[in-house]
PDBQT receptor file of N, H, CA, C and O in Angstrom, charges set to zero:
ATOM      1  N   UNK A   1     -46.911 141.985 296.161  1.00  0.00    +0.000 N 
ATOM      2  CA  UNK A   1     -46.873 140.524 296.246  1.00  0.00    +0.000 C 
ATOM      3  C   UNK A   1     -46.128 140.196 295.395  1.00  0.00    +0.000 C 
ATOM      4  O   UNK A   1     -46.074 140.935 294.412  1.00  0.00    +0.000 OA
ATOM      5  N   UNK A   2     -45.312 139.042 295.423  1.00  0.00    +0.000 N 
ATOM      6  H   UNK A   2     -45.356 138.441 296.221  1.00  0.00    +0.000 HD
ATOM      7  CA  UNK A   2     -44.650 138.248 294.224  1.00  0.00    +0.000 C 
ATOM      8  C   UNK A   2     -45.081 137.011 294.011  1.00  0.00    +0.000 C 
ATOM      9  O   UNK A   2     -44.954 136.210 294.936  1.00  0.00    +0.000 OA
ATOM     10  N   UNK A   3     -45.560 136.663 293.015  1.00  0.00    +0.000 N 
ATOM     11  H   UNK A   3     -45.663 137.314 292.263  1.00  0.00    +0.000 HD
ATOM     12  CA  UNK A   3     -46.210 135.432 292.731  1.00  0.00    +0.000 C 
ATOM     13  C   UNK A   3     -45.415 134.688 291.791  1.00  0.00    +0.000 C 
ATOM     14  O   UNK A   3     -45.403 135.057 290.617  1.00  0.00    +0.000 OA
ATOM     15  N   UNK A   4     -44.602 133.463 292.240  1.00  0.00    +0.000 N 
ATOM     16  H   UNK A   4     -44.612 133.162 293.194  1.00  0.00    +0.000 HD
ATOM     17  CA  UNK A   4     -44.028 132.516 291.142  1.00  0.00    +0.000 C 
ATOM     18  C   UNK A   4     -44.851 131.271 290.938  1.00  0.00    +0.000 C 
ATOM     19  O   UNK A   4     -45.018 130.312 291.691  1.00  0.00    +0.000 OA
ATOM     20  N   UNK A   5     -45.373 131.546 289.613  1.00  0.00    +0.000 N 
ATOM     21  H   UNK A   5     -45.238 132.326 289.002  1.00  0.00    +0.000 HD
ATOM     22  CA  UNK A   5     -46.095 130.545 288.977  1.00  0.00    +0.000 C 
ATOM     23  C   UNK A   5     -45.303 129.267 288.534  1.00  0.00    +0.000 C 
ATOM     24  O   UNK A   5     -44.090 129.327 288.329  1.00  0.00    +0.000 OA
ATOM     25  N   UNK A   6     -45.949 128.228 288.407  1.00  0.00    +0.000 N 
ATOM     26  H   UNK A   6     -46.934 128.180 288.573  1.00  0.00    +0.000 HD
ATOM     27  CA  UNK A   6     -45.732 126.884 288.029  1.00  0.00    +0.000 C 
ATOM     28  C   UNK A   6     -44.240 126.397 288.403  1.00  0.00    +0.000 C 
ATOM     29  O   UNK A   6     -43.407 126.006 287.584  1.00  0.00    +0.000 OA
ATOM     30  N   UNK A   7     -44.066 126.495 289.786  1.00  0.00    +0.000 N 
ATOM     31  H   UNK A   7     -44.742 126.813 290.451  1.00  0.00    +0.000 HD
ATOM     32  CA  UNK A   7     -42.814 126.342 290.674  1.00  0.00    +0.000 C 
ATOM     33  C   UNK A   7     -42.461 124.713 290.332  1.00  0.00    +0.000 C 
ATOM     34  O   UNK A   7     -43.316 123.827 290.334  1.00  0.00    +0.000 OA
ATOM     35  N   UNK A   8     -41.195 124.537 290.076  1.00  0.00    +0.000 N 
ATOM     36  H   UNK A   8     -40.502 125.257 290.075  1.00  0.00    +0.000 HD
ATOM     37  CA  UNK A   8     -40.533 123.261 289.763  1.00  0.00    +0.000 C 
ATOM     38  C   UNK A   8     -39.750 122.942 290.524  1.00  0.00    +0.000 C 
ATOM     39  O   UNK A   8     -39.395 121.770 290.398  1.00  0.00    +0.000 OA
ATOM     40  N   UNK A   9     -39.083 123.745 291.660  1.00  0.00    +0.000 N 
ATOM     41  H   UNK A   9     -39.372 124.697 291.762  1.00  0.00    +0.000 HD
ATOM     42  CA  UNK A   9     -38.302 123.395 292.389  1.00  0.00    +0.000 C 
ATOM     43  C   UNK A   9     -38.121 124.913 293.697  1.00  0.00    +0.000 C 
ATOM     44  O   UNK A   9     -38.306 126.102 293.441  1.00  0.00    +0.000 OA
ATOM     45  N   UNK A  10     -37.819 124.458 294.697  1.00  0.00    +0.000 N 
ATOM     46  H   UNK A  10     -37.668 123.491 294.905  1.00  0.00    +0.000 HD
ATOM     47  CA  UNK A  10     -37.907 125.320 296.094  1.00  0.00    +0.000 C 
ATOM     48  C   UNK A  10     -36.968 124.939 296.725  1.00  0.00    +0.000 C 
ATOM     49  O   UNK A  10     -36.930 123.731 296.962  1.00  0.00    +0.000 OA
ATOM     50  N   UNK A  11     -35.758 125.894 297.282  1.00  0.00    +0.000 N 
ATOM     51  H   UNK A  11     -35.789 126.875 297.089  1.00  0.00    +0.000 HD
ATOM     52  CA  UNK A  11     -35.068 125.421 298.546  1.00  0.00    +0.000 C 
ATOM     53  C   UNK A  11     -34.806 126.420 299.293  1.00  0.00    +0.000 C 
ATOM     54  O   UNK A  11     -33.986 127.216 298.837  1.00  0.00    +0.000 OA
ATOM     55  N   UNK A  12     -35.396 126.704 300.649  1.00  0.00    +0.000 N 
ATOM     56  H   UNK A  12     -36.062 126.057 301.019  1.00  0.00    +0.000 HD
ATOM     57  CA  UNK A  12     -35.499 127.799 301.427  1.00  0.00    +0.000 C 
ATOM     58  C   UNK A  12     -34.204 127.438 302.650  1.00  0.00    +0.000 C 
ATOM     59  O   UNK A  12     -34.381 126.475 303.395  1.00  0.00    +0.000 OA
ATOM     60  N   UNK A  13     -33.109 128.162 302.756  1.00  0.00    +0.000 N 
ATOM     61  H   UNK A  13     -32.965 128.944 302.150  1.00  0.00    +0.000 HD
ATOM     62  CA  UNK A  13     -31.660 128.154 303.633  1.00  0.00    +0.000 C 
ATOM     63  C   UNK A  13     -31.908 128.839 304.223  1.00  0.00    +0.000 C 
ATOM     64  O   UNK A  13     -32.851 129.606 304.031  1.00  0.00    +0.000 OA
ATOM     65  N   UNK A  14     -31.022 128.847 305.370  1.00  0.00    +0.000 N 
ATOM     66  H   UNK A  14     -30.256 128.224 305.526  1.00  0.00    +0.000 HD
ATOM     67  CA  UNK A  14     -30.548 129.998 306.384  1.00  0.00    +0.000 C 
ATOM     68  C   UNK A  14     -31.692 130.244 307.129  1.00  0.00    +0.000 C 
ATOM     69  O   UNK A  14     -31.718 131.350 307.668  1.00  0.00    +0.000 OA
ATOM     70  N   UNK A  15     -32.737 129.446 307.325  1.00  0.00    +0.000 N 
ATOM     71  H   UNK A  15     -32.716 128.547 306.888  1.00  0.00    +0.000 HD
ATOM     72  CA  UNK A  15     -33.971 129.843 308.387  1.00  0.00    +0.000 C 
ATOM     73  C   UNK A  15     -33.818 129.296 309.600  1.00  0.00    +0.000 C 
ATOM     74  O   UNK A  15     -34.548 129.751 310.480  1.00  0.00    +0.000 OA
ATOM     75  N   UNK A  16     -33.151 128.540 309.856  1.00  0.00    +0.000 N 
ATOM     76  H   UNK A  16     -32.558 128.170 309.141  1.00  0.00    +0.000 HD
ATOM     77  CA  UNK A  16     -33.111 127.923 311.406  1.00  0.00    +0.000 C 
ATOM     78  C   UNK A  16     -33.237 128.833 312.615  1.00  0.00    +0.000 C 
ATOM     79  O   UNK A  16     -34.042 128.775 313.543  1.00  0.00    +0.000 OA
ATOM     80  N   UNK A  17     -32.164 129.762 312.363  1.00  0.00    +0.000 N 
ATOM     81  H   UNK A  17     -31.509 129.809 311.608  1.00  0.00    +0.000 HD
ATOM     82  CA  UNK A  17     -31.983 130.569 313.534  1.00  0.00    +0.000 C 
ATOM     83  C   UNK A  17     -32.791 132.095 313.251  1.00  0.00    +0.000 C 
ATOM     84  O   UNK A  17     -32.388 133.157 313.725  1.00  0.00    +0.000 OA
ATOM     85  N   UNK A  18     -33.839 131.973 312.500  1.00  0.00    +0.000 N 
ATOM     86  H   UNK A  18     -34.166 131.110 312.114  1.00  0.00    +0.000 HD
ATOM     87  CA  UNK A  18     -34.415 133.458 312.158  1.00  0.00    +0.000 C 
ATOM     88  C   UNK A  18     -35.871 133.612 312.741  1.00  0.00    +0.000 C 
ATOM     89  O   UNK A  18     -36.774 132.823 312.461  1.00  0.00    +0.000 OA
ATOM     90  N   UNK A  19     -35.996 134.519 313.440  1.00  0.00    +0.000 N 
ATOM     91  H   UNK A  19     -35.263 135.160 313.667  1.00  0.00    +0.000 HD
ATOM     92  CA  UNK A  19     -37.399 134.763 314.268  1.00  0.00    +0.000 C 
ATOM     93  C   UNK A  19     -37.702 136.238 313.896  1.00  0.00    +0.000 C 
ATOM     94  O   UNK A  19     -36.944 137.206 313.840  1.00  0.00    +0.000 OA
ATOM     95  N   UNK A  20     -39.344 136.100 313.602  1.00  0.00    +0.000 N 
ATOM     96  H   UNK A  20     -39.960 135.313 313.647  1.00  0.00    +0.000 HD
ATOM     97  CA  UNK A  20     -39.700 137.469 313.149  1.00  0.00    +0.000 C 
ATOM     98  C   UNK A  20     -39.806 138.578 314.228  1.00  0.00    +0.000 C 
ATOM     99  O   UNK A  20     -39.727 138.346 315.434  1.00  0.00    +0.000 OA
ATOM    100  N   UNK A  21     -39.951 139.530 313.804  1.00  0.00    +0.000 N 
ATOM    101  H   UNK A  21     -40.015 139.718 312.824  1.00  0.00    +0.000 HD
ATOM    102  CA  UNK A  21     -39.860 140.846 314.855  1.00  0.00    +0.000 C 
ATOM    103  C   UNK A  21     -41.462 141.274 314.866  1.00  0.00    +0.000 C 
ATOM    104  O   UNK A  21     -42.195 140.891 313.954  1.00  0.00    +0.000 OA
ATOM    105  N   UNK A  22     -41.824 141.868 315.655  1.00  0.00    +0.000 N 
ATOM    106  H   UNK A  22     -41.229 142.180 316.396  1.00  0.00    +0.000 HD
ATOM    107  CA  UNK A  22     -43.085 142.185 315.791  1.00  0.00    +0.000 C 
ATOM    108  C   UNK A  22     -43.254 144.089 315.354  1.00  0.00    +0.000 C 
ATOM    109  O   UNK A  22     -42.701 145.056 315.878  1.00  0.00    +0.000 OA
ATOM    110  N   UNK A  23     -44.127 144.026 314.345  1.00  0.00    +0.000 N 
ATOM    111  H   UNK A  23     -44.576 143.240 313.920  1.00  0.00    +0.000 HD
ATOM    112  CA  UNK A  23     -44.486 145.264 313.940  1.00  0.00    +0.000 C 
ATOM    113  C   UNK A  23     -45.207 146.211 314.713  1.00  0.00    +0.000 C 
ATOM    114  O   UNK A  23     -45.867 145.603 315.556  1.00  0.00    +0.000 OA
ATOM    115  N   UNK A  24     -45.371 147.491 314.792  1.00  0.00    +0.000 N 
ATOM    116  H   UNK A  24     -44.835 147.985 314.107  1.00  0.00    +0.000 HD
ATOM    117  CA  UNK A  24     -46.025 148.360 315.345  1.00  0.00    +0.000 C 
ATOM    118  C   UNK A  24     -47.479 147.910 315.286  1.00  0.00    +0.000 C 
ATOM    119  O   UNK A  24     -47.991 148.570 316.190  1.00  0.00    +0.000 OA
ATOM    120  N   UNK A  25     -48.237 147.320 314.853  1.00  0.00    +0.000 N 
ATOM    121  H   UNK A  25     -47.821 146.784 314.118  1.00  0.00    +0.000 HD
ATOM    122  CA  UNK A  25     -49.474 146.901 314.911  1.00  0.00    +0.000 C 
ATOM    123  C   UNK A  25     -49.670 145.456 315.749  1.00  0.00    +0.000 C 
ATOM    124  O   UNK A  25     -50.720 144.888 316.051  1.00  0.00    +0.000 OA
ATOM    125  N   UNK A  26     -48.287 145.073 316.014  1.00  0.00    +0.000 N 
ATOM    126  H   UNK A  26     -47.434 145.534 315.769  1.00  0.00    +0.000 HD
ATOM    127  CA  UNK A  26     -48.242 143.790 317.066  1.00  0.00    +0.000 C 
ATOM    128  C   UNK A  26     -48.206 142.259 316.244  1.00  0.00    +0.000 C 
ATOM    129  O   UNK A  26     -48.200 141.164 316.808  1.00  0.00    +0.000 OA
ATOM    130  N   UNK A  27     -48.178 142.543 314.511  1.00  0.00    +0.000 N 
ATOM    131  H   UNK A  27     -48.182 143.432 314.053  1.00  0.00    +0.000 HD
ATOM    132  CA  UNK A  27     -48.240 141.272 313.765  1.00  0.00    +0.000 C 
ATOM    133  C   UNK A  27     -46.496 140.956 313.722  1.00  0.00    +0.000 C 
ATOM    134  O   UNK A  27     -45.634 141.725 314.148  1.00  0.00    +0.000 OA
ATOM    135  N   UNK A  28     -46.306 139.837 313.192  1.00  0.00    +0.000 N 
ATOM    136  H   UNK A  28     -47.006 139.212 312.847  1.00  0.00    +0.000 HD
ATOM    137  CA  UNK A  28     -45.200 139.205 313.104  1.00  0.00    +0.000 C 
ATOM    138  C   UNK A  28     -44.575 139.843 311.681  1.00  0.00    +0.000 C 
ATOM    139  O   UNK A  28     -45.260 139.801 310.659  1.00  0.00    +0.000 OA
ATOM    140  N   UNK A  29     -43.379 140.371 311.677  1.00  0.00    +0.000 N 
ATOM    141  H   UNK A  29     -42.822 140.405 312.507  1.00  0.00    +0.000 HD
ATOM    142  CA  UNK A  29     -42.633 141.008 310.597  1.00  0.00    +0.000 C 
ATOM    143  C   UNK A  29     -41.472 140.032 310.374  1.00  0.00    +0.000 C 
ATOM    144  O   UNK A  29     -40.637 139.837 311.257  1.00  0.00    +0.000 OA
ATOM    145  N   UNK A  30     -41.436 139.501 309.336  1.00  0.00    +0.000 N 
ATOM    146  H   UNK A  30     -42.114 139.659 308.619  1.00  0.00    +0.000 HD
ATOM    147  CA  UNK A  30     -40.510 138.637 308.509  1.00  0.00    +0.000 C 
ATOM    148  C   UNK A  30     -39.326 139.435 307.798  1.00  0.00    +0.000 C 
ATOM    149  O   UNK A  30     -38.275 138.911 307.428  1.00  0.00    +0.000 OA
ATOM    150  N   UNK A  31     -39.733 141.086 307.634  1.00  0.00    +0.000 N 
ATOM    151  H   UNK A  31     -40.587 141.511 307.934  1.00  0.00    +0.000 HD
ATOM    152  CA  UNK A  31     -38.455 141.744 306.861  1.00  0.00    +0.000 C 
ATOM    153  C   UNK A  31     -38.810 141.534 305.487  1.00  0.00    +0.000 C 
ATOM    154  O   UNK A  31     -39.616 140.696 305.083  1.00  0.00    +0.000 OA
ATOM    155  N   UNK A  32     -38.202 142.292 304.844  1.00  0.00    +0.000 N 
ATOM    156  H   UNK A  32     -37.547 142.973 305.171  1.00  0.00    +0.000 HD
ATOM    157  CA  UNK A  32     -38.274 142.504 303.372  1.00  0.00    +0.000 C 
ATOM    158  C   UNK A  32     -37.248 141.287 302.423  1.00  0.00    +0.000 C 
ATOM    159  O   UNK A  32     -36.635 140.281 302.779  1.00  0.00    +0.000 OA
ATOM    160  N   UNK A  33     -37.454 142.036 300.946  1.00  0.00    +0.000 N 
ATOM    161  H   UNK A  33     -37.953 142.853 300.656  1.00  0.00    +0.000 HD
ATOM    162  CA  UNK A  33     -36.639 141.264 300.138  1.00  0.00    +0.000 C 
ATOM    163  C   UNK A  33     -35.415 141.930 299.969  1.00  0.00    +0.000 C 
ATOM    164  O   UNK A  33     -35.555 142.838 299.150  1.00  0.00    +0.000 OA
ATOM    165  N   UNK A  34     -34.172 141.845 300.447  1.00  0.00    +0.000 N 
ATOM    166  H   UNK A  34     -34.058 141.108 301.113  1.00  0.00    +0.000 HD
ATOM    167  CA  UNK A  34     -33.186 142.354 300.274  1.00  0.00    +0.000 C 
ATOM    168  C   UNK A  34     -32.425 142.467 298.753  1.00  0.00    +0.000 C 
ATOM    169  O   UNK A  34     -32.076 143.500 298.182  1.00  0.00    +0.000 OA
ATOM    170  N   UNK A  35     -32.284 141.038 298.283  1.00  0.00    +0.000 N 
ATOM    171  H   UNK A  35     -32.567 140.199 298.747  1.00  0.00    +0.000 HD
ATOM    172  CA  UNK A  35     -31.847 140.905 297.042  1.00  0.00    +0.000 C 
ATOM    173  C   UNK A  35     -32.917 139.854 296.264  1.00  0.00    +0.000 C 
ATOM    174  O   UNK A  35     -33.535 138.937 296.804  1.00  0.00    +0.000 OA
ATOM    175  N   UNK A  36     -32.959 140.246 294.851  1.00  0.00    +0.000 N 
ATOM    176  H   UNK A  36     -32.457 140.992 294.412  1.00  0.00    +0.000 HD
ATOM    177  CA  UNK A  36     -33.850 139.175 294.006  1.00  0.00    +0.000 C 
ATOM    178  C   UNK A  36     -33.042 139.545 292.628  1.00  0.00    +0.000 C 
ATOM    179  O   UNK A  36     -32.914 140.632 292.065  1.00  0.00    +0.000 OA
ATOM    180  N   UNK A  37     -32.488 138.094 292.251  1.00  0.00    +0.000 N 
ATOM    181  H   UNK A  37     -32.592 137.211 292.708  1.00  0.00    +0.000 HD
ATOM    182  CA  UNK A  37     -31.586 137.833 291.049  1.00  0.00    +0.000 C 
ATOM    183  C   UNK A  37     -32.634 136.985 290.221  1.00  0.00    +0.000 C 
ATOM    184  O   UNK A  37     -33.499 136.306 290.774  1.00  0.00    +0.000 OA
ATOM    185  N   UNK A  38     -32.509 137.065 289.055  1.00  0.00    +0.000 N 
ATOM    186  H   UNK A  38     -31.806 137.617 288.606  1.00  0.00    +0.000 HD
ATOM    187  CA  UNK A  38     -32.506 135.893 288.234  1.00  0.00    +0.000 C 
ATOM    188  C   UNK A  38     -31.163 135.352 287.414  1.00  0.00    +0.000 C 
ATOM    189  O   UNK A  38     -30.288 135.997 286.836  1.00  0.00    +0.000 OA
ATOM    190  N   UNK A  39     -31.305 134.172 287.555  1.00  0.00    +0.000 N 
ATOM    191  H   UNK A  39     -32.016 133.648 288.024  1.00  0.00    +0.000 HD
ATOM    192  CA  UNK A  39     -30.213 133.341 286.797  1.00  0.00    +0.000 C 
ATOM    193  C   UNK A  39     -31.061 132.007 285.956  1.00  0.00    +0.000 C 
ATOM    194  O   UNK A  39     -31.445 130.930 286.411  1.00  0.00    +0.000 OA
ATOM    195  N   UNK A  40     -31.151 132.510 284.725  1.00  0.00    +0.000 N 
ATOM    196  H   UNK A  40     -30.838 133.385 284.356  1.00  0.00    +0.000 HD
ATOM    197  CA  UNK A  40     -32.120 131.810 283.875  1.00  0.00    +0.000 C 
ATOM    198  C   UNK A  40     -33.344 131.695 284.238  1.00  0.00    +0.000 C 
ATOM    199  O   UNK A  40     -33.931 132.767 284.385  1.00  0.00    +0.000 OA
ATOM    200  N   UNK A  41     -34.097 130.490 284.489  1.00  0.00    +0.000 N 
ATOM    201  H   UNK A  41     -33.620 129.619 284.369  1.00  0.00    +0.000 HD
ATOM    202  CA  UNK A  41     -35.455 130.160 284.972  1.00  0.00    +0.000 C 
ATOM    203  C   UNK A  41     -35.272 130.125 286.742  1.00  0.00    +0.000 C 
ATOM    204  O   UNK A  41     -36.288 129.865 287.388  1.00  0.00    +0.000 OA
ATOM    205  N   UNK A  42     -34.208 130.342 287.354  1.00  0.00    +0.000 N 
ATOM    206  H   UNK A  42     -33.383 130.554 286.830  1.00  0.00    +0.000 HD
ATOM    207  CA  UNK A  42     -34.029 130.253 288.840  1.00  0.00    +0.000 C 
ATOM    208  C   UNK A  42     -34.026 131.768 289.405  1.00  0.00    +0.000 C 
ATOM    209  O   UNK A  42     -33.283 132.626 288.930  1.00  0.00    +0.000 OA
ATOM    210  N   UNK A  43     -34.944 132.019 290.485  1.00  0.00    +0.000 N 
ATOM    211  H   UNK A  43     -35.548 131.322 290.871  1.00  0.00    +0.000 HD
ATOM    212  CA  UNK A  43     -34.932 133.337 291.042  1.00  0.00    +0.000 C 
ATOM    213  C   UNK A  43     -34.344 133.030 292.562  1.00  0.00    +0.000 C 
ATOM    214  O   UNK A  43     -34.769 132.191 293.357  1.00  0.00    +0.000 OA
ATOM    215  N   UNK A  44     -33.233 133.964 292.734  1.00  0.00    +0.000 N 
ATOM    216  H   UNK A  44     -32.888 134.645 292.089  1.00  0.00    +0.000 HD
ATOM    217  CA  UNK A  44     -32.927 134.014 294.212  1.00  0.00    +0.000 C 
ATOM    218  C   UNK A  44     -33.306 135.067 295.031  1.00  0.00    +0.000 C 
ATOM    219  O   UNK A  44     -32.969 136.212 294.732  1.00  0.00    +0.000 OA
ATOM    220  N   UNK A  45     -33.949 134.838 296.006  1.00  0.00    +0.000 N 
ATOM    221  H   UNK A  45     -34.223 133.907 296.249  1.00  0.00    +0.000 HD
ATOM    222  CA  UNK A  45     -34.455 135.922 296.865  1.00  0.00    +0.000 C 
ATOM    223  C   UNK A  45     -33.620 135.792 298.410  1.00  0.00    +0.000 C 
ATOM    224  O   UNK A  45     -33.591 134.716 299.006  1.00  0.00    +0.000 OA
ATOM    225  N   UNK A  46     -33.111 136.750 298.827  1.00  0.00    +0.000 N 
ATOM    226  H   UNK A  46     -33.135 137.625 298.343  1.00  0.00    +0.000 HD
ATOM    227  CA  UNK A  46     -32.367 136.906 300.141  1.00  0.00    +0.000 C 
ATOM    228  C   UNK A  46     -33.182 137.885 301.085  1.00  0.00    +0.000 C 
ATOM    229  O   UNK A  46     -33.902 138.751 300.588  1.00  0.00    +0.000 OA
ATOM    230  N   UNK A  47     -33.056 137.733 302.460  1.00  0.00    +0.000 N 
ATOM    231  H   UNK A  47     -32.471 137.029 302.864  1.00  0.00    +0.000 HD
ATOM    232  CA  UNK A  47     -33.572 138.710 303.502  1.00  0.00    +0.000 C 
ATOM    233  C   UNK A  47     -33.032 138.183 304.882  1.00  0.00    +0.000 C 
ATOM    234  O   UNK A  47     -32.091 137.406 305.042  1.00  0.00    +0.000 OA
ATOM    235  N   UNK A  48     -33.837 138.776 305.864  1.00  0.00    +0.000 N 
ATOM    236  H   UNK A  48     -34.601 139.407 305.735  1.00  0.00    +0.000 HD
ATOM    237  CA  UNK A  48     -33.000 138.737 307.086  1.00  0.00    +0.000 C 
ATOM    238  C   UNK A  48     -33.843 137.321 307.315  1.00  0.00    +0.000 C 
ATOM    239  O   UNK A  48     -33.347 136.723 308.270  1.00  0.00    +0.000 OA
ATOM    240  N   UNK A  49     -34.896 136.643 306.769  1.00  0.00    +0.000 N 
ATOM    241  H   UNK A  49     -35.299 137.128 305.993  1.00  0.00    +0.000 HD
ATOM    242  CA  UNK A  49     -35.788 135.789 306.979  1.00  0.00    +0.000 C 
ATOM    243  C   UNK A  49     -34.532 134.199 306.287  1.00  0.00    +0.000 C 
ATOM    244  O   UNK A  49     -34.643 133.080 306.789  1.00  0.00    +0.000 OA
ATOM    245  N   UNK A  50     -33.822 134.401 305.510  1.00  0.00    +0.000 N 
ATOM    246  H   UNK A  50     -33.732 135.310 305.102  1.00  0.00    +0.000 HD
ATOM    247  CA  UNK A  50     -33.031 133.546 304.856  1.00  0.00    +0.000 C 
ATOM    248  C   UNK A  50     -32.956 133.654 303.426  1.00  0.00    +0.000 C 
ATOM    249  O   UNK A  50     -32.969 134.738 302.843  1.00  0.00    +0.000 OA
ATOM    250  N   UNK A  51     -32.871 132.433 302.804  1.00  0.00    +0.000 N 
ATOM    251  H   UNK A  51     -32.861 131.552 303.277  1.00  0.00    +0.000 HD
ATOM    252  CA  UNK A  51     -32.553 132.508 301.253  1.00  0.00    +0.000 C 
ATOM    253  C   UNK A  51     -33.260 131.591 300.679  1.00  0.00    +0.000 C 
ATOM    254  O   UNK A  51     -33.439 130.456 301.121  1.00  0.00    +0.000 OA
ATOM    255  N   UNK A  52     -33.845 132.206 299.309  1.00  0.00    +0.000 N 
ATOM    256  H   UNK A  52     -33.699 133.128 298.950  1.00  0.00    +0.000 HD
ATOM    257  CA  UNK A  52     -34.985 130.926 298.700  1.00  0.00    +0.000 C 
ATOM    258  C   UNK A  52     -34.662 131.014 297.435  1.00  0.00    +0.000 C 
ATOM    259  O   UNK A  52     -34.658 132.158 296.979  1.00  0.00    +0.000 OA
ATOM    260  N   UNK A  53     -34.256 129.731 296.378  1.00  0.00    +0.000 N 
ATOM    261  H   UNK A  53     -34.260 128.802 296.748  1.00  0.00    +0.000 HD
ATOM    262  CA  UNK A  53     -34.259 129.803 295.213  1.00  0.00    +0.000 C 
ATOM    263  C   UNK A  53     -35.294 128.726 294.957  1.00  0.00    +0.000 C 
ATOM    264  O   UNK A  53     -35.547 127.662 295.521  1.00  0.00    +0.000 OA
ATOM    265  N   UNK A  54     -35.942 129.531 293.641  1.00  0.00    +0.000 N 
ATOM    266  H   UNK A  54     -35.737 130.395 293.183  1.00  0.00    +0.000 HD
ATOM    267  CA  UNK A  54     -37.077 129.028 293.192  1.00  0.00    +0.000 C 
ATOM    268  C   UNK A  54     -37.052 129.149 291.630  1.00  0.00    +0.000 C 
ATOM    269  O   UNK A  54     -36.805 130.192 291.025  1.00  0.00    +0.000 OA
ATOM    270  N   UNK A  55     -37.369 127.824 291.008  1.00  0.00    +0.000 N 
ATOM    271  H   UNK A  55     -37.570 126.977 291.500  1.00  0.00    +0.000 HD
ATOM    272  CA  UNK A  55     -37.379 127.434 289.768  1.00  0.00    +0.000 C 
ATOM    273  C   UNK A  55     -38.793 127.602 289.416  1.00  0.00    +0.000 C 
ATOM    274  O   UNK A  55     -39.671 126.975 290.009  1.00  0.00    +0.000 OA
ATOM    275  N   UNK A  56     -39.055 128.481 288.410  1.00  0.00    +0.000 N 
ATOM    276  H   UNK A  56     -38.342 128.990 287.928  1.00  0.00    +0.000 HD
ATOM    277  CA  UNK A  56     -40.545 128.676 288.182  1.00  0.00    +0.000 C 
ATOM    278  C   UNK A  56     -40.739 129.474 286.719  1.00  0.00    +0.000 C 
ATOM    279  O   UNK A  56     -39.692 129.799 286.159  1.00  0.00    +0.000 OA
ATOM    280  N   UNK A  57     -41.676 129.725 286.232  1.00  0.00    +0.000 N 
ATOM    281  H   UNK A  57     -42.527 129.461 286.687  1.00  0.00    +0.000 HD
ATOM    282  CA  UNK A  57     -42.349 130.669 285.157  1.00  0.00    +0.000 C 
ATOM    283  C   UNK A  57     -41.647 132.345 285.940  1.00  0.00    +0.000 C 
ATOM    284  O   UNK A  57     -41.315 132.626 287.092  1.00  0.00    +0.000 OA
ATOM    285  N   UNK A  58     -41.661 133.036 284.816  1.00  0.00    +0.000 N 
ATOM    286  H   UNK A  58     -41.931 132.808 283.880  1.00  0.00    +0.000 HD
ATOM    287  CA  UNK A  58     -41.754 134.463 285.164  1.00  0.00    +0.000 C 
ATOM    288  C   UNK A  58     -42.504 135.036 286.412  1.00  0.00    +0.000 C 
ATOM    289  O   UNK A  58     -43.728 134.907 286.407  1.00  0.00    +0.000 OA
ATOM    290  N   UNK A  59     -41.961 135.606 287.401  1.00  0.00    +0.000 N 
ATOM    291  H   UNK A  59     -40.967 135.711 287.405  1.00  0.00    +0.000 HD
ATOM    292  CA  UNK A  59     -42.754 136.067 288.351  1.00  0.00    +0.000 C 
ATOM    293  C   UNK A  59     -43.869 136.952 287.881  1.00  0.00    +0.000 C 
ATOM    294  O   UNK A  59     -43.947 137.397 286.735  1.00  0.00    +0.000 OA
ATOM    295  N   UNK A  60     -44.865 137.212 289.003  1.00  0.00    +0.000 N 
ATOM    296  H   UNK A  60     -44.802 136.851 289.934  1.00  0.00    +0.000 HD
ATOM    297  CA  UNK A  60     -45.824 138.227 288.504  1.00  0.00    +0.000 C 
ATOM    298  C   UNK A  60     -46.007 139.292 289.998  1.00  0.00    +0.000 C 
ATOM    299  O   UNK A  60     -46.338 138.969 291.139  1.00  0.00    +0.000 OA
ATOM    300  N   UNK A  61     -45.703 140.414 289.524  1.00  0.00    +0.000 N 
ATOM    301  H   UNK A  61     -45.434 140.676 288.597  1.00  0.00    +0.000 HD
ATOM    302  CA  UNK A  61     -45.640 141.134 290.848  1.00  0.00    +0.000 C 
ATOM    303  C   UNK A  61     -47.069 142.029 290.728  1.00  0.00    +0.000 C 
ATOM    304  O   UNK A  61     -47.553 142.510 289.704  1.00  0.00    +0.000 OA
ATOM    305  N   UNK A  62     -47.559 142.091 292.046  1.00  0.00    +0.000 N 
ATOM    306  H   UNK A  62     -47.165 141.700 292.878  1.00  0.00    +0.000 HD
ATOM    307  CA  UNK A  62     -48.784 142.807 292.144  1.00  0.00    +0.000 C 
ATOM    308  C   UNK A  62     -48.730 143.822 293.309  1.00  0.00    +0.000 C 
ATOM    309  O   UNK A  62     -48.382 143.454 294.431  1.00  0.00    +0.000 OA
ATOM    310  N   UNK A  63     -49.149 145.377 292.980  1.00  0.00    +0.000 N 
ATOM    311  H   UNK A  63     -49.431 145.676 292.069  1.00  0.00    +0.000 HD
ATOM    312  CA  UNK A  63     -49.263 146.162 294.051  1.00  0.00    +0.000 C 
ATOM    313  C   UNK A  63     -50.160 146.229 294.730  1.00  0.00    +0.000 C 
ATOM    314  O   UNK A  63     -51.058 146.875 294.191  1.00  0.00    +0.000 OA
ATOM    315  N   UNK A  64     -50.491 145.755 296.029  1.00  0.00    +0.000 N 
ATOM    316  H   UNK A  64     -49.761 145.229 296.467  1.00  0.00    +0.000 HD
ATOM    317  CA  UNK A  64     -51.562 145.961 296.953  1.00  0.00    +0.000 C 
ATOM    318  C   UNK A  64     -51.523 147.080 297.937  1.00  0.00    +0.000 C 
ATOM    319  O   UNK A  64     -50.653 147.315 298.776  1.00  0.00    +0.000 OA
ATOM    320  N   UNK A  65     -52.851 147.861 297.632  1.00  0.00    +0.000 N 
ATOM    321  H   UNK A  65     -53.558 147.670 296.951  1.00  0.00    +0.000 HD
ATOM    322  CA  UNK A  65     -53.060 149.030 298.827  1.00  0.00    +0.000 C 
ATOM    323  C   UNK A  65     -53.197 148.609 299.817  1.00  0.00    +0.000 C 
ATOM    324  O   UNK A  65     -53.207 147.384 299.938  1.00  0.00    +0.000 OA
ATOM    325  N   UNK A  66     -53.362 149.466 300.958  1.00  0.00    +0.000 N 
ATOM    326  H   UNK A  66     -53.353 150.462 300.860  1.00  0.00    +0.000 HD
ATOM    327  CA  UNK A  66     -53.356 149.214 302.223  1.00  0.00    +0.000 C 
ATOM    328  C   UNK A  66     -54.837 149.975 302.880  1.00  0.00    +0.000 C 
ATOM    329  O   UNK A  66     -55.092 149.892 304.082  1.00  0.00    +0.000 OA
TER     330      UNK A  66
């Protein structure tokens, strides 16, 4: 899990034609993060689900077991 604390601005683009796939358990699967880059206090994320730019404090990464 990636948490972006104290978000000041968020833009989600290229999402209009995106549809989730169904995974083996029958749940919706939006895919993964293909790109994560930092430009100062702005973080850019990209994947099959579109692109997000978020201005926030430094992200917190948590590993969640299954």
